[in-house]
N, C-alpha and C positions, 0 to 999 in steps of 0.2 A: 147922527151921533147915537141915538137910541137904537137905531137899526144895527149899527156896528156892534154895540154892546150885546144885543140879542143874538147876533151871529156868533160872537165869541162864546157866550154862555151855551148856545146850542152846540158849538164845536166841542166845548169841554165835556158836555154831557155825552156826546157821541164817542169821544175818546175814552171816557170812563167806562161806557158800556162795552166798547171793544176790548178794553183791558180786562174787564170782568169776564167776558166771554173767553178770552185767551187764557186766563187763569183757570177757568173751568175746563177748558180743553187740556191744559197741562195736568190737572187732577185726573182726568180720564186717562191720559197717557201713562200716568204713574200707576193707576189701578190695573191697566192692561199689561204693564211691563213686569209685574210681580209674579214670581213663580216660587212655589214651595215655601212661602213665609220668610223669604230672605232676599234682600235687595243689595246686589254687589256694588262696590264703589265705581266700577267701570260703567255699569248701567246708570248710576246716579249722574256721573259726569256726562255721559251721552245725552241723557234727558235734559240736563242743565243747558248744554249747548243748543239743543233743539228749542228749549224755552226762550233762550236769548236770541238765537238766529232766526228761527221760523216764526215764533209767536211775538217777537219784538218786546219781550218783557225785561224789566230791570233784573240784573243778576241776583240782587238781594231778594227781590220778590220771588224769583224762580226758586232759590234755595229755601225760602220760607214755605212756599207752596209744597215743594217736594217733601220736605221734612215733616210738615204738619199732616200731609196726606198719609205718609208712611206710619206716623204715630196713630192716626185715626183708624188705619187698617190693621194695626198691631203687627207690623212687618219689621223684622230685624234690619236695621239700617247700617250696613257695613261701614260706610263713611263716618257716621257718627260714633260707632263703636271703636273704630280705629283712632278717632280723636280722643276718646276717653282713655284708650290704652296708652296713647302718647302722653297724656296728662299724668297717668299713674306712673309710667316709666320715669318721667322727669321727677316726680315726687320721690321715687325710690332711689334715684341715681344722681341727682344734681349735687348733693353734698360730698359724696365719696367716689363717684364715677365707678361704682361696682354694683352688679346685680347678682345677688345670691340666689340659690335655688328656691328658697321659700318666697322671696319677693317675686320671682318669675312665675311661680305657681299661683300666688295670690292674684297677680295681674291677669294671668290666663283665666283663672276661675271666675274673676269678676266680670270680664267681658264675654266669656264664652258660655256662661250659663244662661239659660232662658230666663227672662224676667216675667213677672206676673202679667198675664194677658198675651204673652208672645210665645210662639212655638219654638223659636230658636234664639241662640245667641250668636256671637261671632264664630265663624268657622275656625277650628283649631289650627289647621295648616296655615291659614291666612295670618292668624295671631302669632304663631311661631315664626313665620317668615318676617313679619313686621318687627318682632322683638329683635331678631338677628340683625336686620337692617338698621334699626334704631341704635343698637350697640355699636355697630361699625361706624355709623355716621357721627355718633356722639363720643366715640372712643371710650365706651363703657366696657369695663372688664367683667367677664363672667368666670365663675369658679370652674376649674378643670382639675380633677384629682382632689387630693386632700388639702394641699396648701397653695396650689398654683392658681393664678388668675391671668387671663389673657383676653384680648379683644377677639371676637369671633372672626373667622376668615371667610 
């Protein structure tokens, strides 16, 4: 009985050590995947799949490791910035389903400017494309002309 308990404890310790090593490997993968102070959403998703599939880590652990490593390296995280942009757009448009020029510019400026300690913010083309997709998906009208409002095409 005591021998079985010792084996279980030893197995748990080995599992924890393997998981810590896999987390460290994922941190190294993040550091080597970063170019030019900006980490694209596509690269984030690819790394997350590798962390789950190859390193057998829990998806929540993978997300936490990637995000904390990007913060530690002061790298602009496109995925996180797009989530912030989505939150802002909902705040601006949920009540009236309209996005005026000032609201659009405010949202773009907030996520696209570099933050203290970071070299870059969200790429302008990515933000612009996301805003258009958001407006289409949520049937949000944008101002065209002086008095006209329409959903982007």
